[in-house]
ChimeraX commands (.cxc) that place a marker at each C-alpha (Angstrom):
marker #1 position 105.15,125.28,141.37 radius 0.5
marker #1 position 103.32,122.01,141.96 radius 0.5
marker #1 position 102.37,121.85,138.28 radius 0.5
marker #1 position 105.98,122.37,137.25 radius 0.5
marker #1 position 107.12,119.60,139.59 radius 0.5
marker #1 position 104.52,117.22,138.16 radius 0.5
marker #1 position 105.67,118.13,134.65 radius 0.5
marker #1 position 109.30,117.42,135.54 radius 0.5
marker #1 position 108.32,114.11,137.12 radius 0.5
marker #1 position 106.47,113.07,133.95 radius 0.5
marker #1 position 109.47,114.01,131.80 radius 0.5
marker #1 position 111.78,111.95,134.03 radius 0.5
marker #1 position 109.42,108.98,133.85 radius 0.5
marker #1 position 109.30,109.23,130.04 radius 0.5
marker #1 position 113.07,109.45,129.77 radius 0.5
marker #1 position 113.64,106.46,132.08 radius 0.5
marker #1 position 111.19,104.37,130.06 radius 0.5
marker #1 position 112.72,105.52,126.76 radius 0.5
marker #1 position 116.26,104.62,127.86 radius 0.5
marker #1 position 115.07,101.19,128.96 radius 0.5
marker #1 position 113.52,100.64,125.53 radius 0.5
marker #1 position 116.75,101.79,123.86 radius 0.5
marker #1 position 118.70,99.13,125.75 radius 0.5
marker #1 position 116.26,96.43,124.75 radius 0.5
marker #1 position 116.13,97.40,121.07 radius 0.5
marker #1 position 119.93,97.34,120.93 radius 0.5
marker #1 position 119.76,93.84,122.41 radius 0.5
marker #1 position 117.06,92.70,119.97 radius 0.5
marker #1 position 118.76,94.39,116.97 radius 0.5
marker #1 position 122.53,94.08,117.59 radius 0.5
marker #1 position 123.37,95.05,114.00 radius 0.5
marker #1 position 122.18,97.69,111.53 radius 0.5
marker #1 position 119.01,96.89,109.66 radius 0.5
marker #1 position 115.39,96.05,110.23 radius 0.5
marker #1 position 114.11,93.04,112.13 radius 0.5
marker #1 position 110.53,91.96,111.59 radius 0.5
marker #1 position 110.10,89.33,114.29 radius 0.5
marker #1 position 108.02,86.37,113.17 radius 0.5
marker #1 position 106.43,86.17,116.62 radius 0.5
marker #1 position 105.17,89.77,116.34 radius 0.5
marker #1 position 103.48,90.09,112.97 radius 0.5
marker #1 position 103.44,93.61,111.61 radius 0.5
marker #1 position 106.15,94.87,113.98 radius 0.5
marker #1 position 109.51,96.11,112.71 radius 0.5
marker #1 position 112.54,97.41,114.61 radius 0.5
marker #1 position 114.79,99.80,112.69 radius 0.5
marker #1 position 118.37,100.73,113.48 radius 0.5
marker #1 position 120.87,103.01,111.74 radius 0.5
marker #1 position 124.34,103.73,113.15 radius 0.5
marker #1 position 124.98,106.78,110.98 radius 0.5
marker #1 position 123.14,109.63,109.31 radius 0.5
marker #1 position 122.30,109.20,105.64 radius 0.5
marker #1 position 123.38,111.86,103.15 radius 0.5
marker #1 position 120.77,111.01,100.54 radius 0.5
marker #1 position 117.04,110.37,100.80 radius 0.5
marker #1 position 115.64,106.86,100.60 radius 0.5
marker #1 position 112.34,106.64,98.73 radius 0.5
marker #1 position 109.65,104.18,99.74 radius 0.5
marker #1 position 105.88,103.78,99.95 radius 0.5
marker #1 position 104.55,104.02,103.50 radius 0.5
marker #1 position 101.66,101.71,104.27 radius 0.5
marker #1 position 99.03,102.45,106.93 radius 0.5
marker #1 position 101.17,102.29,110.04 radius 0.5
marker #1 position 102.47,103.93,113.20 radius 0.5
marker #1 position 106.15,104.80,113.54 radius 0.5
marker #1 position 107.61,105.43,117.02 radius 0.5
marker #1 position 111.00,107.17,117.26 radius 0.5
marker #1 position 113.04,106.01,120.24 radius 0.5
marker #1 position 116.44,107.58,119.54 radius 0.5
marker #1 position 117.97,109.84,116.87 radius 0.5
marker #1 position 116.18,111.97,114.27 radius 0.5
marker #1 position 114.73,111.50,110.80 radius 0.5
marker #1 position 113.52,113.89,108.13 radius 0.5
marker #1 position 110.69,112.87,105.85 radius 0.5
marker #1 position 109.43,114.49,102.64 radius 0.5
marker #1 position 105.83,114.00,101.50 radius 0.5
marker #1 position 105.24,116.03,98.34 radius 0.5
marker #1 position 105.98,119.62,99.35 radius 0.5
marker #1 position 105.72,118.88,103.09 radius 0.5
marker #1 position 108.76,118.12,105.26 radius 0.5
marker #1 position 108.51,116.57,108.72 radius 0.5
marker #1 position 111.46,116.21,111.09 radius 0.5
marker #1 position 110.86,114.02,114.09 radius 0.5
marker #1 position 112.94,112.71,116.98 radius 0.5
marker #1 position 112.79,110.83,120.28 radius 0.5
marker #1 position 109.28,110.20,121.62 radius 0.5
marker #1 position 107.62,111.52,118.46 radius 0.5
marker #1 position 105.36,109.18,116.56 radius 0.5
marker #1 position 104.09,109.33,113.03 radius 0.5
marker #1 position 100.74,108.05,111.78 radius 0.5
marker #1 position 100.30,107.15,108.12 radius 0.5
marker #1 position 96.59,106.70,107.44 radius 0.5
marker #1 position 96.94,105.61,103.79 radius 0.5
marker #1 position 99.63,104.38,101.40 radius 0.5
marker #1 position 101.94,107.32,100.67 radius 0.5
marker #1 position 105.12,107.64,98.55 radius 0.5
marker #1 position 107.72,109.42,100.67 radius 0.5
marker #1 position 111.44,110.18,100.81 radius 0.5
marker #1 position 113.28,110.01,104.12 radius 0.5
marker #1 position 116.74,110.27,105.57 radius 0.5
marker #1 position 118.26,109.77,109.00 radius 0.5
marker #1 position 119.64,113.14,110.14 radius 0.5
marker #1 position 120.95,112.19,113.59 radius 0.5
marker #1 position 122.65,108.88,114.39 radius 0.5
marker #1 position 126.03,107.78,115.75 radius 0.5
marker #1 position 127.53,104.32,116.35 radius 0.5
marker #1 position 127.32,104.93,120.10 radius 0.5
marker #1 position 123.79,106.41,119.79 radius 0.5
marker #1 position 122.10,104.81,116.78 radius 0.5
marker #1 position 118.83,105.88,115.27 radius 0.5
marker #1 position 116.17,103.50,116.64 radius 0.5
marker #1 position 112.52,103.25,115.69 radius 0.5
marker #1 position 109.56,100.91,115.98 radius 0.5
marker #1 position 107.12,100.40,113.12 radius 0.5
marker #1 position 103.65,98.96,113.67 radius 0.5
marker #1 position 101.68,98.09,110.52 radius 0.5
marker #1 position 98.00,98.80,111.12 radius 0.5
marker #1 position 95.14,97.04,109.39 radius 0.5
marker #1 position 92.30,99.47,108.60 radius 0.5
marker #1 position 89.80,96.99,110.06 radius 0.5
marker #1 position 91.59,97.18,113.42 radius 0.5
marker #1 position 90.99,100.91,113.52 radius 0.5
marker #1 position 87.40,100.70,112.29 radius 0.5
marker #1 position 86.46,98.01,114.80 radius 0.5
marker #1 position 87.96,99.97,117.69 radius 0.5
marker #1 position 86.27,103.21,116.63 radius 0.5
marker #1 position 82.92,101.40,116.55 radius 0.5
marker #1 position 83.61,100.00,120.02 radius 0.5
marker #1 position 84.54,103.44,121.38 radius 0.5
marker #1 position 81.55,105.20,119.87 radius 0.5
marker #1 position 81.75,108.93,120.57 radius 0.5
marker #1 position 84.53,108.62,123.14 radius 0.5
marker #1 position 87.28,109.63,120.71 radius 0.5
marker #1 position 88.27,113.29,121.16 radius 0.5
marker #1 position 87.01,116.12,118.98 radius 0.5
marker #1 position 89.33,117.57,116.35 radius 0.5
marker #1 position 91.52,120.40,117.58 radius 0.5
marker #1 position 92.50,123.21,115.23 radius 0.5
marker #1 position 96.00,123.60,116.67 radius 0.5
marker #1 position 97.99,120.63,115.38 radius 0.5
marker #1 position 101.34,119.81,113.74 radius 0.5
marker #1 position 99.66,119.15,110.40 radius 0.5
marker #1 position 97.78,122.24,109.19 radius 0.5
marker #1 position 95.49,120.32,106.83 radius 0.5
marker #1 position 92.65,118.53,108.58 radius 0.5
marker #1 position 92.78,115.66,106.11 radius 0.5
marker #1 position 96.55,115.23,105.91 radius 0.5
marker #1 position 97.40,111.54,105.51 radius 0.5
marker #1 position 100.67,111.75,107.45 radius 0.5
marker #1 position 100.92,113.52,110.81 radius 0.5
marker #1 position 103.19,113.66,113.84 radius 0.5
marker #1 position 102.41,113.77,117.55 radius 0.5
marker #1 position 104.20,113.36,120.88 radius 0.5
marker #1 position 104.10,110.13,122.86 radius 0.5
marker #1 position 102.87,110.23,126.44 radius 0.5
marker #1 position 103.84,107.75,129.14 radius 0.5
marker #1 position 100.72,105.63,128.58 radius 0.5
marker #1 position 101.44,105.15,124.87 radius 0.5
marker #1 position 105.16,104.58,125.43 radius 0.5
marker #1 position 104.47,101.91,128.05 radius 0.5
marker #1 position 101.97,100.23,125.72 radius 0.5
marker #1 position 104.64,100.01,123.00 radius 0.5
marker #1 position 107.10,98.62,125.55 radius 0.5
marker #1 position 104.62,95.96,126.64 radius 0.5
marker #1 position 104.14,94.81,123.05 radius 0.5
marker #1 position 107.88,94.61,122.37 radius 0.5
marker #1 position 108.62,92.82,125.65 radius 0.5
marker #1 position 106.74,89.85,124.19 radius 0.5
marker #1 position 109.86,89.23,122.09 radius 0.5
marker #1 position 111.32,87.76,125.28 radius 0.5
marker #1 position 108.26,85.60,125.97 radius 0.5
marker #1 position 107.01,84.25,122.61 radius 0.5
marker #1 position 104.68,81.73,124.23 radius 0.5
marker #1 position 102.58,84.69,125.49 radius 0.5
marker #1 position 102.26,86.25,122.03 radius 0.5
marker #1 position 99.03,84.56,120.82 radius 0.5
marker #1 position 97.06,85.88,123.80 radius 0.5
marker #1 position 98.84,89.10,124.79 radius 0.5
marker #1 position 99.97,90.57,121.44 radius 0.5
marker #1 position 96.41,91.35,120.23 radius 0.5
marker #1 position 95.69,93.03,123.57 radius 0.5
marker #1 position 98.90,95.09,123.39 radius 0.5
marker #1 position 98.17,96.16,119.80 radius 0.5
marker #1 position 94.65,97.18,120.80 radius 0.5
marker #1 position 95.96,99.25,123.71 radius 0.5
marker #1 position 98.38,101.09,121.42 radius 0.5
marker #1 position 95.62,101.89,118.92 radius 0.5
marker #1 position 93.30,102.90,121.75 radius 0.5
marker #1 position 95.82,105.36,123.17 radius 0.5
marker #1 position 96.51,106.82,119.72 radius 0.5
marker #1 position 92.80,107.24,119.01 radius 0.5
marker #1 position 92.25,108.87,122.41 radius 0.5
marker #1 position 95.24,111.19,121.90 radius 0.5
marker #1 position 95.69,114.35,119.87 radius 0.5
marker #1 position 95.75,112.44,116.57 radius 0.5
marker #1 position 92.59,110.42,117.24 radius 0.5
marker #1 position 90.10,112.71,115.50 radius 0.5
marker #1 position 92.19,112.84,112.33 radius 0.5
marker #1 position 92.62,109.08,112.13 radius 0.5
marker #1 position 88.90,108.63,112.73 radius 0.5
marker #1 position 88.13,110.75,109.63 radius 0.5
marker #1 position 89.71,108.08,107.42 radius 0.5
marker #1 position 87.48,105.38,108.90 radius 0.5
marker #1 position 84.13,107.20,108.61 radius 0.5
marker #1 position 82.50,105.88,105.44 radius 0.5
marker #1 position 80.96,109.15,104.23 radius 0.5
marker #1 position 83.91,111.44,104.96 radius 0.5
marker #1 position 86.03,113.04,102.25 radius 0.5
marker #1 position 89.13,111.48,103.79 radius 0.5
marker #1 position 87.65,107.99,103.57 radius 0.5
marker #1 position 86.62,108.54,99.95 radius 0.5
marker #1 position 90.14,109.64,99.06 radius 0.5
marker #1 position 91.56,106.62,100.89 radius 0.5
marker #1 position 89.47,104.43,98.57 radius 0.5
marker #1 position 90.80,106.34,95.55 radius 0.5
marker #1 position 94.35,105.78,96.82 radius 0.5
marker #1 position 93.64,102.06,97.14 radius 0.5
marker #1 position 92.41,102.00,93.53 radius 0.5
marker #1 position 95.50,103.81,92.29 radius 0.5
marker #1 position 97.75,101.49,94.28 radius 0.5
marker #1 position 96.12,98.40,92.76 radius 0.5
marker #1 position 95.88,99.77,89.19 radius 0.5
marker #1 position 98.82,102.19,88.88 radius 0.5
marker #1 position 99.96,100.67,85.57 radius 0.5
marker #1 position 96.68,101.64,83.89 radius 0.5
marker #1 position 96.01,105.06,82.32 radius 0.5
marker #1 position 94.87,107.63,84.87 radius 0.5
marker #1 position 91.25,108.70,84.36 radius 0.5
marker #1 position 90.24,111.32,86.89 radius 0.5
marker #1 position 86.60,111.25,85.81 radius 0.5
marker #1 position 86.34,107.54,86.60 radius 0.5
marker #1 position 88.05,107.97,89.97 radius 0.5
marker #1 position 85.72,110.85,90.84 radius 0.5
marker #1 position 82.69,108.76,89.91 radius 0.5
marker #1 position 83.91,105.84,92.03 radius 0.5
marker #1 position 84.38,108.20,95.00 radius 0.5
marker #1 position 81.06,109.99,94.34 radius 0.5
marker #1 position 82.88,113.32,94.10 radius 0.5
marker #1 position 83.34,116.05,91.51 radius 0.5
marker #1 position 86.68,116.12,89.70 radius 0.5
marker #1 position 87.67,119.42,91.33 radius 0.5
marker #1 position 86.71,118.17,94.81 radius 0.5
marker #1 position 88.65,114.94,94.24 radius 0.5
marker #1 position 91.75,116.85,93.11 radius 0.5
marker #1 position 91.62,119.27,96.05 radius 0.5
marker #1 position 91.01,116.61,98.71 radius 0.5
marker #1 position 93.58,114.24,97.19 radius 0.5
marker #1 position 96.24,116.95,97.35 radius 0.5
marker #1 position 95.35,117.75,100.97 radius 0.5
marker #1 position 95.94,114.14,102.00 radius 0.5
marker #1 position 98.94,113.21,99.86 radius 0.5
marker #1 position 100.54,116.64,99.21 radius 0.5
marker #1 position 100.67,115.74,95.51 radius 0.5
marker #1 position 98.34,115.43,92.54 radius 0.5
marker #1 position 96.86,112.06,91.49 radius 0.5
marker #1 position 99.22,112.03,88.49 radius 0.5
marker #1 position 102.28,112.68,90.67 radius 0.5
marker #1 position 101.09,109.99,93.08 radius 0.5
marker #1 position 100.66,107.46,90.27 radius 0.5
marker #1 position 104.10,108.31,88.87 radius 0.5
marker #1 position 105.78,107.68,92.22 radius 0.5
marker #1 position 104.00,104.34,92.62 radius 0.5
marker #1 position 105.09,103.30,89.12 radius 0.5
marker #1 position 108.71,104.23,89.71 radius 0.5
marker #1 position 108.85,102.47,93.09 radius 0.5
marker #1 position 107.43,99.29,91.56 radius 0.5
marker #1 position 109.83,99.46,88.60 radius 0.5
marker #1 position 112.72,99.80,91.03 radius 0.5
marker #1 position 111.49,96.75,92.95 radius 0.5
marker #1 position 111.15,94.72,89.73 radius 0.5
marker #1 position 114.69,95.53,88.65 radius 0.5
marker #1 position 116.16,94.91,92.08 radius 0.5
marker #1 position 114.31,91.76,93.13 radius 0.5
marker #1 position 113.34,90.15,89.82 radius 0.5
marker #1 position 116.30,91.21,87.69 radius 0.5
marker #1 position 114.28,92.95,84.98 radius 0.5
marker #1 position 116.00,95.31,82.58 radius 0.5
marker #1 position 114.91,98.96,82.73 radius 0.5
marker #1 position 112.90,98.79,79.48 radius 0.5
marker #1 position 110.99,95.69,80.60 radius 0.5
marker #1 position 110.27,97.20,84.00 radius 0.5
marker #1 position 109.09,100.44,82.42 radius 0.5
marker #1 position 106.56,98.63,80.21 radius 0.5
marker #1 position 105.40,96.50,83.15 radius 0.5
marker #1 position 104.50,99.56,85.24 radius 0.5
marker #1 position 102.70,101.41,82.44 radius 0.5
marker #1 position 105.30,103.53,80.63 radius 0.5
marker #1 position 105.17,103.56,76.84 radius 0.5
marker #1 position 108.63,105.09,76.37 radius 0.5
marker #1 position 111.73,103.66,78.09 radius 0.5
marker #1 position 113.57,106.95,77.56 radius 0.5
marker #1 position 110.76,108.87,79.29 radius 0.5
marker #1 position 110.85,106.33,82.10 radius 0.5
marker #1 position 114.62,106.72,82.46 radius 0.5
marker #1 position 114.37,110.51,82.72 radius 0.5
marker #1 position 111.67,110.38,85.38 radius 0.5
marker #1 position 113.48,107.63,87.27 radius 0.5
marker #1 position 116.68,109.70,87.34 radius 0.5
marker #1 position 114.82,112.74,88.63 radius 0.5
marker #1 position 113.22,110.76,91.45 radius 0.5
marker #1 position 116.09,108.51,92.57 radius 0.5
marker #1 position 119.07,110.67,91.56 radius 0.5
marker #1 position 120.63,108.22,89.10 radius 0.5
marker #1 position 119.67,106.29,85.91 radius 0.5
marker #1 position 117.95,102.93,86.51 radius 0.5
marker #1 position 120.97,100.67,85.95 radius 0.5
marker #1 position 123.34,102.77,88.08 radius 0.5
marker #1 position 120.79,103.11,90.87 radius 0.5
marker #1 position 120.01,99.39,91.01 radius 0.5
marker #1 position 123.71,98.45,90.95 radius 0.5
marker #1 position 124.31,100.84,93.85 radius 0.5
marker #1 position 121.41,99.36,95.81 radius 0.5
marker #1 position 122.74,95.85,95.31 radius 0.5
marker #1 position 126.14,96.89,96.57 radius 0.5
marker #1 position 125.15,98.58,99.79 radius 0.5
marker #1 position 122.98,98.01,102.81 radius 0.5
marker #1 position 120.06,100.43,102.94 radius 0.5
marker #1 position 118.24,101.54,106.04 radius 0.5
marker #1 position 114.45,101.27,105.56 radius 0.5
marker #1 position 112.58,104.56,105.29 radius 0.5
marker link #1:1,2 radius 0.2
marker link #1:2,3 radius 0.2
marker link #1:3,4 radius 0.2
marker link #1:4,5 radius 0.2
marker link #1:5,6 radius 0.2
marker link #1:6,7 radius 0.2
marker link #1:7,8 radius 0.2
marker link #1:8,9 radius 0.2
marker link #1:9,10 radius 0.2
marker link #1:10,11 radius 0.2
marker link #1:11,12 radius 0.2
marker link #1:12,13 radius 0.2
marker link #1:13,14 radius 0.2
marker link #1:14,15 radius 0.2
marker link #1:15,16 radius 0.2
marker link #1:16,17 radius 0.2
marker link #1:17,18 radius 0.2
marker link #1:18,19 radius 0.2
marker link #1:19,20 radius 0.2
marker link #1:20,21 radius 0.2
marker link #1:21,22 radius 0.2
marker link #1:22,23 radius 0.2
marker link #1:23,24 radius 0.2
marker link #1:24,25 radius 0.2
marker link #1:25,26 radius 0.2
marker link #1:26,27 radius 0.2
marker link #1:27,28 radius 0.2
marker link #1:28,29 radius 0.2
marker link #1:29,30 radius 0.2
marker link #1:30,31 radius 0.2
marker link #1:31,32 radius 0.2
marker link #1:32,33 radius 0.2
marker link #1:33,34 radius 0.2
marker link #1:34,35 radius 0.2
marker link #1:35,36 radius 0.2
marker link #1:36,37 radius 0.2
marker link #1:37,38 radius 0.2
marker link #1:38,39 radius 0.2
marker link #1:39,40 radius 0.2
marker link #1:40,41 radius 0.2
marker link #1:41,42 radius 0.2
marker link #1:42,43 radius 0.2
marker link #1:43,44 radius 0.2
marker link #1:44,45 radius 0.2
marker link #1:45,46 radius 0.2
marker link #1:46,47 radius 0.2
marker link #1:47,48 radius 0.2
marker link #1:48,49 radius 0.2
marker link #1:49,50 radius 0.2
marker link #1:50,51 radius 0.2
marker link #1:51,52 radius 0.2
marker link #1:52,53 radius 0.2
marker link #1:53,54 radius 0.2
marker link #1:54,55 radius 0.2
marker link #1:55,56 radius 0.2
marker link #1:56,57 radius 0.2
marker link #1:57,58 radius 0.2
marker link #1:58,59 radius 0.2
marker link #1:59,60 radius 0.2
marker link #1:60,61 radius 0.2
marker link #1:61,62 radius 0.2
marker link #1:62,63 radius 0.2
marker link #1:63,64 radius 0.2
marker link #1:64,65 radius 0.2
marker link #1:65,66 radius 0.2
marker link #1:66,67 radius 0.2
marker link #1:67,68 radius 0.2
marker link #1:68,69 radius 0.2
marker link #1:69,70 radius 0.2
marker link #1:70,71 radius 0.2
marker link #1:71,72 radius 0.2
marker link #1:72,73 radius 0.2
marker link #1:73,74 radius 0.2
marker link #1:74,75 radius 0.2
marker link #1:75,76 radius 0.2
marker link #1:76,77 radius 0.2
marker link #1:77,78 radius 0.2
marker link #1:78,79 radius 0.2
marker link #1:79,80 radius 0.2
marker link #1:80,81 radius 0.2
marker link #1:81,82 radius 0.2
marker link #1:82,83 radius 0.2
marker link #1:83,84 radius 0.2
marker link #1:84,85 radius 0.2
marker link #1:85,86 radius 0.2
marker link #1:86,87 radius 0.2
marker link #1:87,88 radius 0.2
marker link #1:88,89 radius 0.2
marker link #1:89,90 radius 0.2
marker link #1:90,91 radius 0.2
marker link #1:91,92 radius 0.2
marker link #1:92,93 radius 0.2
marker link #1:93,94 radius 0.2
marker link #1:94,95 radius 0.2
marker link #1:95,96 radius 0.2
marker link #1:96,97 radius 0.2
marker link #1:97,98 radius 0.2
marker link #1:98,99 radius 0.2
marker link #1:99,100 radius 0.2
marker link #1:100,101 radius 0.2
marker link #1:101,102 radius 0.2
marker link #1:102,103 radius 0.2
marker link #1:103,104 radius 0.2
marker link #1:104,105 radius 0.2
marker link #1:105,106 radius 0.2
marker link #1:106,107 radius 0.2
marker link #1:107,108 radius 0.2
marker link #1:108,109 radius 0.2
marker link #1:109,110 radius 0.2
marker link #1:110,111 radius 0.2
marker link #1:111,112 radius 0.2
marker link #1:112,113 radius 0.2
marker link #1:113,114 radius 0.2
marker link #1:114,115 radius 0.2
marker link #1:115,116 radius 0.2
marker link #1:116,117 radius 0.2
marker link #1:117,118 radius 0.2
marker link #1:118,119 radius 0.2
marker link #1:119,120 radius 0.2
marker link #1:120,121 radius 0.2
marker link #1:121,122 radius 0.2
marker link #1:122,123 radius 0.2
marker link #1:123,124 radius 0.2
marker link #1:124,125 radius 0.2
marker link #1:125,126 radius 0.2
marker link #1:126,127 radius 0.2
marker link #1:127,128 radius 0.2
marker link #1:128,129 radius 0.2
marker link #1:129,130 radius 0.2
marker link #1:130,131 radius 0.2
marker link #1:131,132 radius 0.2
marker link #1:132,133 radius 0.2
marker link #1:133,134 radius 0.2
marker link #1:134,135 radius 0.2
marker link #1:135,136 radius 0.2
marker link #1:136,137 radius 0.2
marker link #1:137,138 radius 0.2
marker link #1:138,139 radius 0.2
marker link #1:139,140 radius 0.2
marker link #1:140,141 radius 0.2
marker link #1:141,142 radius 0.2
marker link #1:142,143 radius 0.2
marker link #1:143,144 radius 0.2
marker link #1:144,145 radius 0.2
marker link #1:145,146 radius 0.2
marker link #1:146,147 radius 0.2
marker link #1:147,148 radius 0.2
marker link #1:148,149 radius 0.2
marker link #1:149,150 radius 0.2
marker link #1:150,151 radius 0.2
marker link #1:151,152 radius 0.2
marker link #1:152,153 radius 0.2
marker link #1:153,154 radius 0.2
marker link #1:154,155 radius 0.2
marker link #1:155,156 radius 0.2
marker link #1:156,157 radius 0.2
marker link #1:157,158 radius 0.2
marker link #1:158,159 radius 0.2
marker link #1:159,160 radius 0.2
marker link #1:160,161 radius 0.2
marker link #1:161,162 radius 0.2
marker link #1:162,163 radius 0.2
marker link #1:163,164 radius 0.2
marker link #1:164,165 radius 0.2
marker link #1:165,166 radius 0.2
marker link #1:166,167 radius 0.2
marker link #1:167,168 radius 0.2
marker link #1:168,169 radius 0.2
marker link #1:169,170 radius 0.2
marker link #1:170,171 radius 0.2
marker link #1:171,172 radius 0.2
marker link #1:172,173 radius 0.2
marker link #1:173,174 radius 0.2
marker link #1:174,175 radius 0.2
marker link #1:175,176 radius 0.2
marker link #1:176,177 radius 0.2
marker link #1:177,178 radius 0.2
marker link #1:178,179 radius 0.2
marker link #1:179,180 radius 0.2
marker link #1:180,181 radius 0.2
marker link #1:181,182 radius 0.2
marker link #1:182,183 radius 0.2
marker link #1:183,184 radius 0.2
marker link #1:184,185 radius 0.2
marker link #1:185,186 radius 0.2
marker link #1:186,187 radius 0.2
marker link #1:187,188 radius 0.2
marker link #1:188,189 radius 0.2
marker link #1:189,190 radius 0.2
marker link #1:190,191 radius 0.2
marker link #1:191,192 radius 0.2
marker link #1:192,193 radius 0.2
marker link #1:193,194 radius 0.2
marker link #1:194,195 radius 0.2
marker link #1:195,196 radius 0.2
marker link #1:196,197 radius 0.2
marker link #1:197,198 radius 0.2
marker link #1:198,199 radius 0.2
marker link #1:199,200 radius 0.2
marker link #1:200,201 radius 0.2
marker link #1:201,202 radius 0.2
marker link #1:202,203 radius 0.2
marker link #1:203,204 radius 0.2
marker link #1:204,205 radius 0.2
marker link #1:205,206 radius 0.2
marker link #1:206,207 radius 0.2
marker link #1:207,208 radius 0.2
marker link #1:208,209 radius 0.2
marker link #1:209,210 radius 0.2
marker link #1:210,211 radius 0.2
marker link #1:211,212 radius 0.2
marker link #1:212,213 radius 0.2
marker link #1:213,214 radius 0.2
marker link #1:214,215 radius 0.2
marker link #1:215,216 radius 0.2
marker link #1:216,217 radius 0.2
marker link #1:217,218 radius 0.2
marker link #1:218,219 radius 0.2
marker link #1:219,220 radius 0.2
marker link #1:220,221 radius 0.2
marker link #1:221,222 radius 0.2
marker link #1:222,223 radius 0.2
marker link #1:223,224 radius 0.2
marker link #1:224,225 radius 0.2
marker link #1:225,226 radius 0.2
marker link #1:226,227 radius 0.2
marker link #1:227,228 radius 0.2
marker link #1:228,229 radius 0.2
marker link #1:229,230 radius 0.2
marker link #1:230,231 radius 0.2
marker link #1:231,232 radius 0.2
marker link #1:232,233 radius 0.2
marker link #1:233,234 radius 0.2
marker link #1:234,235 radius 0.2
marker link #1:235,236 radius 0.2
marker link #1:236,237 radius 0.2
marker link #1:237,238 radius 0.2
marker link #1:238,239 radius 0.2
marker link #1:239,240 radius 0.2
marker link #1:240,241 radius 0.2
marker link #1:241,242 radius 0.2
marker link #1:242,243 radius 0.2
marker link #1:243,244 radius 0.2
marker link #1:244,245 radius 0.2
marker link #1:245,246 radius 0.2
marker link #1:246,247 radius 0.2
marker link #1:247,248 radius 0.2
marker link #1:248,249 radius 0.2
marker link #1:249,250 radius 0.2
marker link #1:250,251 radius 0.2
marker link #1:251,252 radius 0.2
marker link #1:252,253 radius 0.2
marker link #1:253,254 radius 0.2
marker link #1:254,255 radius 0.2
marker link #1:255,256 radius 0.2
marker link #1:256,257 radius 0.2
marker link #1:257,258 radius 0.2
marker link #1:258,259 radius 0.2
marker link #1:259,260 radius 0.2
marker link #1:260,261 radius 0.2
marker link #1:261,262 radius 0.2
marker link #1:262,263 radius 0.2
marker link #1:263,264 radius 0.2
marker link #1:264,265 radius 0.2
marker link #1:265,266 radius 0.2
marker link #1:266,267 radius 0.2
marker link #1:267,268 radius 0.2
marker link #1:268,269 radius 0.2
marker link #1:269,270 radius 0.2
marker link #1:270,271 radius 0.2
marker link #1:271,272 radius 0.2
marker link #1:272,273 radius 0.2
marker link #1:273,274 radius 0.2
marker link #1:274,275 radius 0.2
marker link #1:275,276 radius 0.2
marker link #1:276,277 radius 0.2
marker link #1:277,278 radius 0.2
marker link #1:278,279 radius 0.2
marker link #1:279,280 radius 0.2
marker link #1:280,281 radius 0.2
marker link #1:281,282 radius 0.2
marker link #1:282,283 radius 0.2
marker link #1:283,284 radius 0.2
marker link #1:284,285 radius 0.2
marker link #1:285,286 radius 0.2
marker link #1:286,287 radius 0.2
marker link #1:287,288 radius 0.2
marker link #1:288,289 radius 0.2
marker link #1:289,290 radius 0.2
marker link #1:290,291 radius 0.2
marker link #1:291,292 radius 0.2
marker link #1:292,293 radius 0.2
marker link #1:293,294 radius 0.2
marker link #1:294,295 radius 0.2
marker link #1:295,296 radius 0.2
marker link #1:296,297 radius 0.2
marker link #1:297,298 radius 0.2
marker link #1:298,299 radius 0.2
marker link #1:299,300 radius 0.2
marker link #1:300,301 radius 0.2
marker link #1:301,302 radius 0.2
marker link #1:302,303 radius 0.2
marker link #1:303,304 radius 0.2
marker link #1:304,305 radius 0.2
marker link #1:305,306 radius 0.2
marker link #1:306,307 radius 0.2
marker link #1:307,308 radius 0.2
marker link #1:308,309 radius 0.2
marker link #1:309,310 radius 0.2
marker link #1:310,311 radius 0.2
marker link #1:311,312 radius 0.2
marker link #1:312,313 radius 0.2
marker link #1:313,314 radius 0.2
marker link #1:314,315 radius 0.2
marker link #1:315,316 radius 0.2
marker link #1:316,317 radius 0.2
marker link #1:317,318 radius 0.2
marker link #1:318,319 radius 0.2
marker link #1:319,320 radius 0.2
view
């Protein structure tokens, strides 16, 4: 009975804190869209007043995403994750994903907080903590030990740490001193929580996960070049079969599929922001045939390049 009462008290405390954060985010983001406050580098607030019928494709960078209100569904390769209030998502590497808001209303918008994480921040904190980070548990939302994108539940300590960071929006003069401390507390609580052991695997130099993260960085920087698995395996000091297996565990797709998604995302950006024609964008990202590019683009984004870009220019998109 006493345990149940404590559990109910914790739930009430979480809900009170969450509702307070909802009110503040609505004040900080009075209209739909994403705000990336200049005073809080690497922090984004996301709001959507309605569910989206189609998926929005993007490339997630290493980051933490905290859901405050509403629900979102995310597709990574063959893996689907649906997450809602007080869930948080950790992306340990760059990953091409598709996402859509599945629960949002004008009176109860979808609200989320994104915190971009520099790998060095994580590595430095892991070194400082030593062996204090928890051991890996077998029972977890993500069945693959090395999965690059996983979900967990926020506790009151983590939620309050996020609130403390965001409250600095109302006191920008405190940001230079307090923001680094608030960021460190958030990372500390994540590393000490149920996801800590998995995130640590990507920071340990000799781990398979860390080797694949280096391969992903190479692909991200050189996606327009021909894919040579043998060279990637040599750079990671792995066999080709081990590279392929581990890469698919982390990204839920093959290296070729991963490269294709990066190419198509970059081509879309070039057409949208730099005004390139589809053929020019296709050559820029490594395609030899514009018609082949157009077919793959249509399969991924649901429309030919010109139609898709025109649609994007004519509507406001909610960031994935």
